[in-house]
C-alpha positions as CSV (number, residue, x, y, z in Angstrom):
1,X,107.8,5.0,-91.5
2,X,106.1,3.0,-94.4
3,X,104.8,6.1,-95.4
4,X,108.2,8.7,-95.4
5,X,109.8,5.3,-97.4
6,X,107.1,5.7,-100.3
7,X,107.4,9.7,-100.0
8,X,110.7,9.3,-100.5
9,X,110.3,6.7,-103.9
10,X,107.5,9.1,-105.2
11,X,110.1,11.9,-104.4
12,X,113.1,9.4,-106.6
13,X,110.0,8.7,-109.6
14,X,109.3,12.6,-110.0
15,X,113.7,13.0,-110.0
16,X,113.9,10.7,-112.8
17,X,110.9,12.0,-114.6
18,X,112.4,15.5,-114.7
19,X,115.8,13.7,-116.0
20,X,114.0,11.8,-119.1
21,X,111.7,14.5,-119.7
22,X,113.5,17.5,-119.1
23,X,116.4,18.9,-120.6
24,X,117.0,21.7,-118.6
25,X,116.6,19.9,-114.9
26,X,120.1,17.5,-116.6
27,X,121.7,20.4,-117.7
28,X,121.3,22.2,-114.4
29,X,122.3,18.0,-112.4
30,X,126.0,18.2,-114.8
31,X,126.1,22.1,-113.9
32,X,125.6,20.6,-110.4
33,X,128.0,17.8,-110.7
34,X,130.6,20.1,-111.5
35,X,130.0,22.9,-109.2
36,X,129.1,21.0,-106.0
37,X,132.9,19.8,-105.8
38,X,134.1,22.9,-107.1
39,X,132.4,24.4,-104.0
40,X,133.6,22.7,-101.6
41,X,137.7,23.5,-102.4
42,X,136.7,27.2,-103.5
43,X,134.2,28.2,-100.6
44,X,136.7,30.1,-97.8
45,X,134.5,29.1,-95.0
46,X,132.0,27.0,-94.3
47,X,129.4,29.6,-94.2
48,X,129.9,30.6,-97.9
49,X,130.3,27.1,-98.9
50,X,126.5,26.3,-97.4
51,X,125.4,29.0,-99.4
52,X,127.2,27.8,-102.6
53,X,125.7,24.7,-102.3
54,X,122.3,25.6,-101.6
55,X,121.8,28.3,-104.7
56,X,122.6,25.4,-107.4
57,X,120.1,23.0,-105.2
58,X,118.0,26.0,-105.2
59,X,118.1,26.5,-108.9
60,X,117.3,22.1,-108.9
61,X,114.4,22.2,-106.5
62,X,112.9,25.6,-108.5
63,X,113.2,23.7,-111.8
64,X,111.2,20.4,-110.2
65,X,108.9,22.7,-108.9
66,X,108.5,24.6,-112.7
67,X,108.1,21.3,-114.2
68,X,105.3,20.4,-112.1
69,X,103.3,23.1,-112.9
70,X,104.2,22.7,-116.9
71,X,103.0,18.7,-116.3
72,X,100.0,20.4,-114.3
73,X,99.0,23.2,-116.7
74,X,99.9,20.7,-120.0
75,X,97.5,17.8,-118.6
76,X,94.4,20.5,-118.0
77,X,94.7,20.8,-121.7
78,X,96.5,22.5,-125.2
79,X,94.4,25.4,-126.3
80,X,96.4,28.2,-125.2
81,X,94.6,30.3,-121.5
82,X,95.9,33.6,-120.5
83,X,96.3,31.7,-117.5
84,X,98.2,29.1,-118.2
85,X,100.7,31.1,-119.9
86,X,100.7,32.9,-116.2
87,X,101.4,30.1,-114.6
88,X,104.0,28.7,-117.1
89,X,105.5,32.1,-117.6
90,X,106.2,32.7,-113.4
91,X,107.7,29.2,-112.8
92,X,110.0,29.6,-115.4
93,X,111.3,33.0,-113.8
94,X,111.4,31.3,-110.6
95,X,114.1,29.0,-112.1
96,X,115.4,32.4,-113.3
97,X,115.7,34.5,-110.4
98,X,117.5,31.3,-108.3
99,X,119.5,31.0,-111.3
100,X,120.6,34.8,-110.5
101,X,120.8,34.1,-107.5
102,X,123.2,31.3,-107.6
103,X,125.7,33.1,-109.4
104,X,125.3,36.4,-107.1
105,X,125.9,34.2,-104.5
106,X,129.4,32.7,-106.2
107,X,130.9,35.8,-107.7
108,X,130.7,37.9,-104.0
109,X,132.5,34.8,-102.6
110,X,135.0,34.2,-105.0
111,X,135.1,38.3,-106.2
112,X,134.7,39.8,-103.5
């Protein structure tokens, strides 16, 4: 149980670090504070609700991964390197795909 508790605390620390240092994460959290309650009221059924909330949470999760990749690359050094750029760009692309997915899920559920 101690390991699980410590892992939980480390996770909270990571969320706190992203909140402090990443504007994009704060913006996405604010949007999720609006979108998750909206999903509760707008979803026509439970499966739709799960998909709507899940798509929002996926964006937050991938933003945290993107932040971790960026921090790791920045720790290595400040010089520009093609592999560093590739790592940062692909992590950012993962967030973009999650955002597109969320828009797609919400649009399909609400408008089709």
